[in-house]
C-alpha positions in Angstrom: -28.1 -46.9 -30.7 -29.7 -49.8 -32.7 -30.9 -47.3 -35.3 -27.4 -45.8 -35.7 -25.8 -49.2 -36.0 -28.4 -50.2 -38.5 -27.4 -47.2 -40.7 -23.7 -48.0 -40.4 -23.4 -51.7 -41.0 -20.3 -51.7 -43.0 -16.5 -51.2 -42.4 -14.4 -48.7 -44.3 -10.8 -49.8 -44.9 -8.6 -46.9 -45.8 -5.4 -47.2 -47.7 -3.5 -45.8 -50.7 -2.2 -47.2 -54.0 1.3 -48.3 -54.8 3.8 -45.4 -54.6 7.4 -45.2 -55.9 10.4 -43.0 -55.1 11.6 -40.1 -57.2 14.2 -41.7 -59.6 15.8 -38.4 -60.4 17.1 -37.7 -56.9 17.8 -41.3 -56.3 20.2 -41.4 -59.3 22.0 -38.4 -58.0 22.5 -39.9 -54.6 23.5 -43.3 -56.2 20.8 -45.4 -54.5 17.4 -46.9 -55.0 14.4 -47.1 -52.8 10.8 -47.7 -53.1 7.8 -48.2 -51.0 4.4 -49.6 -51.8 1.2 -50.2 -50.0 -2.2 -51.4 -51.1 -5.7 -50.9 -50.0 -9.2 -50.1 -50.9 -12.6 -49.5 -49.4 -15.5 -52.0 -48.8 -19.0 -50.7 -48.7 -22.5 -51.7 -49.7 -22.9 -51.9 -53.5 -25.9 -49.6 -53.7 -25.0 -47.2 -51.0 -25.1 -43.7 -52.5 -25.3 -40.2 -51.1 -26.2 -37.1 -53.1 -25.7 -33.5 -52.0 -25.7 -30.1 -53.5 -23.2 -27.4 -52.9 -24.1 -23.8 -52.0 -24.0 -22.9 -55.7 -26.3 -25.8 -56.6 -23.6 -28.1 -58.1 -24.6 -31.7 -57.8 -22.1 -34.2 -56.4 -22.7 -37.8 -55.5 -20.7 -40.4 -53.8 -20.7 -43.9 -55.2 -19.0 -46.5 -52.9 -16.8 -49.2 -54.4 -18.0 -52.8 -54.3 -14.6 -54.4 -53.6 -11.2 -53.8 -52.2 -9.7 -53.5 -55.7 -7.7 -50.2 -55.9 -9.2 -49.5 -59.3 -12.7 -49.8 -57.9 -11.8 -47.5 -55.0 -10.4 -45.0 -57.5 -13.8 -44.8 -59.1 -15.7 -44.4 -55.9 -16.0 -40.6 -55.7 -17.8 -38.2 -58.0 -17.0 -34.5 -58.2 -17.8 -31.4 -60.1 -15.8 -28.4 -61.3 -16.9 -25.5 -59.0 -14.7 -22.8 -60.4 -11.8 -22.1 -62.7 -9.8 -19.1 -61.4 -6.7 -17.3 -62.7 -3.7 -18.2 -60.7 -1.3 -15.8 -62.4 -1.7 -12.1 -63.3 -1.6 -12.9 -67.1 -4.3 -15.6 -66.6 -2.3 -18.4 -68.2 -2.0 -20.4 -65.0 -5.3 -21.6 -63.7 -6.6 -22.9 -60.3 -9.2 -25.6 -60.8 -11.5 -25.8 -57.9 -13.2 -29.2 -57.5 -16.0 -30.2 -55.2 -15.8 -33.8 -53.9 -18.8 -35.6 -52.3 -17.7 -36.2 -48.7 -20.5 -36.8 -46.2 -19.8 -35.7 -42.6 -21.7 -38.7 -41.3 -22.9 -38.9 -37.7 -21.0 -36.2 -35.8 -22.1 -37.5 -32.4 -20.8 -40.9 -33.2 -17.6 -39.6 -34.6 -17.1 -37.6 -31.4 -17.6 -40.7 -29.2 -15.3 -42.9 -31.3 -12.2 -40.8 -32.0 -10.1 -43.9 -32.6 -10.1 -44.6 -36.4 -10.0 -48.3 -35.8 -13.4 -48.3 -34.2 -15.7 -50.4 -36.3 -18.6 -48.0 -36.9 -16.6 -44.7 -37.2 -17.6 -42.8 -40.4 -14.7 -42.5 -42.8 -14.5 -39.4 -45.0 -12.7 -38.9 -48.3 -10.8 -36.0 -46.8 -9.4 -38.1 -44.0 -6.7 -39.5 -46.3 -5.1 -36.1 -46.6 -2.3 -35.9 -44.1 0.6 -33.8 -45.4 1.3 -31.3 -48.2 2.5 -32.9 -51.4 -0.2 -35.6 -51.7 -2.0 -36.0 -55.0 -5.1 -37.1 -56.7 -6.2 -38.2 -60.2 -9.2 -36.6 -61.8 -11.0 -38.0 -64.8 -13.5 -36.1 -66.9 -16.7 -38.2 -67.1 -17.7 -37.1 -70.6 -14.4 -37.3 -72.5 -12.4 -39.7 -70.4 -9.4 -37.4 -70.2 -7.4 -37.8 -67.0 -4.6 -36.0 -65.1 -2.7 -36.5 -61.9 -1.7 -33.5 -59.9 -0.7 -32.6 -56.3 -3.3 -30.8 -54.3 -2.3 -27.1 -54.0 -4.0 -26.3 -50.7 -5.2 -28.4 -47.8 -8.8 -29.6 -48.2 -9.2 -28.9 -44.6 -8.7 -25.2 -45.3 -11.8 -25.1 -47.5 -13.8 -27.4 -45.0 -12.9 -25.0 -42.1 -14.8 -22.2 -43.9 -17.9 -24.5 -44.3 -17.6 -27.1 -41.5 -21.2 -28.4 -42.0 -20.9 -29.0 -45.7 -21.0 -32.5 -47.2 -18.6 -31.5 -49.9 -14.8 -31.2 -49.6 -13.1 -28.6 -51.8 -9.7 -29.1 -53.4 -7.6 -27.0 -55.7 -5.0 -27.9 -58.3 -2.7 -25.7 -60.3 -2.7 -26.0 -64.1 -0.9 -24.4 -67.0 -3.1 -23.6 -70.0 0.0 -23.4 -72.2 1.6 -26.7 -71.3 2.7 -29.4 -73.8 0.3 -31.8 -72.2 -3.1 -31.9 -74.0 -5.0 -33.3 -71.1 -3.7 -30.6 -68.8 -4.7 -27.9 -71.3 -8.2 -29.5 -71.4 -8.6 -29.3 -67.6 -7.2 -25.8 -67.6 -10.1 -24.8 -69.7 -12.8 -26.8 -67.9 -15.7 -24.8 -66.5 -18.6 -25.6 -64.1 -20.4 -27.9 -63.9 -18.1 -30.4 -65.6 -18.5 -33.8 -64.1 -15.5 -35.6 -62.7 -14.3 -38.8 -61.1 -11.9 -38.1 -58.2 -9.4 -40.7 -56.9 -8.6 -41.2 -53.2 -5.9 -38.9 -51.9 -2.5 -40.7 -52.4 1.2 -40.3 -51.7 3.4 -39.6 -48.7 4.1 -36.0 -49.4 7.7 -34.7 -49.2 10.2 -37.3 -48.2 13.6 -38.6 -49.1 13.3 -41.7 -51.5 16.3 -43.3 -49.9 15.5 -42.5 -46.3 11.7 -42.3 -46.0 11.9 -41.6 -42.3 13.1 -38.2 -43.2 10.0 -36.1 -44.0 8.4 -32.7 -43.5 6.8 -33.6 -40.2 10.2 -34.8 -38.8 11.8 -31.5 -39.9 9.2 -29.4 -38.1 9.4 -31.6 -35.0 13.2 -31.1 -34.8 13.1 -27.3 -35.4 14.8 -27.3 -38.8 15.1 -24.3 -41.1 12.9 -25.1 -44.1 14.0 -24.3 -47.7 11.4 -24.8 -50.5 12.6 -24.9 -54.1 9.8 -24.7 -56.7 10.7 -25.5 -60.3 8.2 -23.4 -62.1 4.5 -24.2 -62.3 4.9 -28.0 -61.6 6.8 -27.1 -58.4 4.9 -24.2 -57.0 1.6 -26.1 -56.9 2.6 -28.6 -54.2 4.8 -26.1 -52.4 1.9 -23.7 -52.1 0.2 -26.4 -50.0 3.4 -26.3 -47.8 3.4 -22.5 -47.4 -0.3 -22.5 -46.5 -0.1 -25.4 -44.1 -0.8 -24.3 -40.5 2.1 -26.2 -39.2 4.5 -24.3 -41.5 2.8 -21.0 -40.7 3.5 -21.6 -37.0 7.0 -22.9 -37.7 7.9 -19.8 -39.7 7.4 -17.6 -36.6 10.3 -19.5 -34.8 12.5 -20.8 -37.6 13.6 -19.7 -41.0 11.3 -20.8 -43.9 12.2 -19.8 -47.4 10.6 -20.3 -50.8 12.7 -20.1 -53.9 10.4 -19.8 -56.9 12.5 -20.8 -60.0 11.4 -19.8 -63.5 9.1 -17.1 -62.1 9.2 -15.3 -65.4 11.3 -12.7 -67.1 12.7 -9.8 -65.2 10.8 -7.4 -67.5 7.4 -8.9 -66.7 8.0 -8.7 -62.9 6.0 -11.8 -62.1 3.1 -11.4 -64.5 3.3 -15.1 -65.3 4.1 -16.4 -61.8 1.5 -18.2 -59.7 -0.1 -17.0 -56.5 1.7 -13.6 -56.5 -1.2 -12.2 -54.4 -0.4 -14.8 -51.7 3.4 -14.0 -51.4 2.8 -11.1 -48.9 0.6 -13.4 -46.8 3.4 -15.9 -46.5 5.9 -13.1 -45.7 3.6 -11.8 -43.0 3.6 -15.3 -41.5 7.4 -15.1 -41.2 8.5 -16.8 -44.4 10.9 -15.5 -47.0 9.8 -15.6 -50.7 12.5 -15.2 -53.3 11.3 -15.2 -56.9 14.1 -16.2 -59.3 13.5 -14.5 -62.7 15.2 -15.6 -65.9 16.9 -18.8 -66.8 18.0 -21.0 -63.9 21.7 -21.4 -64.8 22.0 -17.8 -65.9 20.2 -16.0 -63.0 18.5 -18.5 -60.7 21.7 -20.0 -59.2 23.1 -16.5 -58.5 19.8 -15.4 -56.9 19.7 -18.4 -54.7 23.3 -18.0 -53.6 22.8 -14.3 -53.0 19.8 -15.1 -50.7 21.8 -17.6 -48.8 24.6 -15.0 -48.3 22.1 -12.6 -47.0 22.1 -10.1 -49.9 18.7 -10.8 -51.3 15.6 -9.3 -49.8 12.7 -11.8 -49.8 11.0 -10.5 -46.7 10.1 -12.8 -43.8 11.1 -12.7 -40.1 14.6 -14.0 -40.4 17.5 -12.6 -42.4 19.2 -16.1 -42.6 18.0 -18.8 -45.0 19.8 -21.7 -43.3 20.0 -20.5 -39.7 23.2 -21.2 -37.7 23.4 -24.9 -38.0 23.4 -26.5 -41.5 22.7 -29.9 -39.9 19.3 -28.6 -38.9 18.2 -27.6 -42.4 15.6 -29.5 -44.5 15.3 -28.8 -48.3 12.1 -29.5 -50.2 12.1 -29.8 -54.0 9.3 -30.0 -56.5 9.3 -29.7 -60.3 13.1 -29.4 -60.5 14.7 -30.9 -63.6 17.6 -33.4 -63.5 20.4 -30.8 -64.2 18.8 -28.3 -61.8 18.7 -31.0 -59.1 22.4 -31.5 -59.4 23.0 -27.8 -59.1 20.7 -27.6 -56.0 22.5 -30.5 -54.4 25.8 -28.8 -55.1 24.7 -25.6 -53.4 23.1 -27.1 -50.3 24.8 -30.4 -49.8 28.3 -29.8 -51.1 28.8 -26.1 -50.3 26.5 -25.5 -47.4 26.9 -29.0 -45.8 23.2 -29.8 -45.5 22.9 -33.6 -44.9 21.8 -35.4 -48.1 19.1 -37.3 -46.2 17.4 -34.0 -45.4 16.8 -33.1 -49.0 13.3 -34.2 -49.7 11.3 -34.4 -52.9 7.7 -34.8 -53.9 7.3 -38.1 -55.9 7.9 -37.3 -59.6 5.8 -40.2 -60.7 2.7 -38.4 -59.4 3.2 -35.6 -62.0 3.1 -38.0 -65.0 -0.1 -38.5 -66.9 -1.9 -41.8 -66.5 0.0 -42.8 -63.3 
């Protein structure tokens, strides 16, 4: 015991950086809300751990020397493990990043399940709680930086290699975007060196009523409607569709993904992301409705047709909303201001879904440099 305590003579204090609400939805609902919280990590200045992944990529963890959030954001090193095509035409990319994340003493962690216990080992992945959370990655050599939502739970990758000291994350990037930094990372190849921030954000929630969130919707047995606005939206909503809680929920309650801007009708999804996973989501019980063409020309009609029951998106349930509109939660990501108004009109005004049950992923997290 003395030896273990000698190795672990420091306390990790977990927290996240300041967060703000999505201004776009707040303006539509005529309100304002914000929430903030601070934090950092305290650890020995020279404490470092270096590990290698199965493919030989080197990743090292450098602990922050103060509780300054900026110092905490610089505390984890990572490497690009792979850069895979996320669309059939190859323009959308999945960047796979390995983050140094020591398992610590498993016996000690087993004995001290309470995270407040002084000597319990804290891992980088522990900050991931719900879909929609985000990270900032910085290229060590160029200094280029981008902030994106994690597109699949880090625990999914860790479950395939539970004894690894590396957590694996994925983010969706568009190689043809108007953001030069995003294009840079969309072309990044192993073994590019990165700095990876702590996991941040509260996932999907209502900026005016933060107590309304995805976990609450699942707990109360709500029908779940996901609305992805193109590439920016389908990344965080992929993490929803792959979340084990949603997979279980889809077996008992309607779960629907509307993929807006999925491409032209003629291309039949060639430029859409994660097409190969759509059937997996359907087999789990969810409905997937790709909306081809322009939103106001075709997307609105396809959404209303699906709600009316005339669109075939697969899944276990014919109904999108179920029998009670008061037990429906809508998740939105990547939807523009005008599109948000149209979505609110469809679900809140026409279908009588309570406004507080329309959730968004924080838009500020999608902006470069935040």
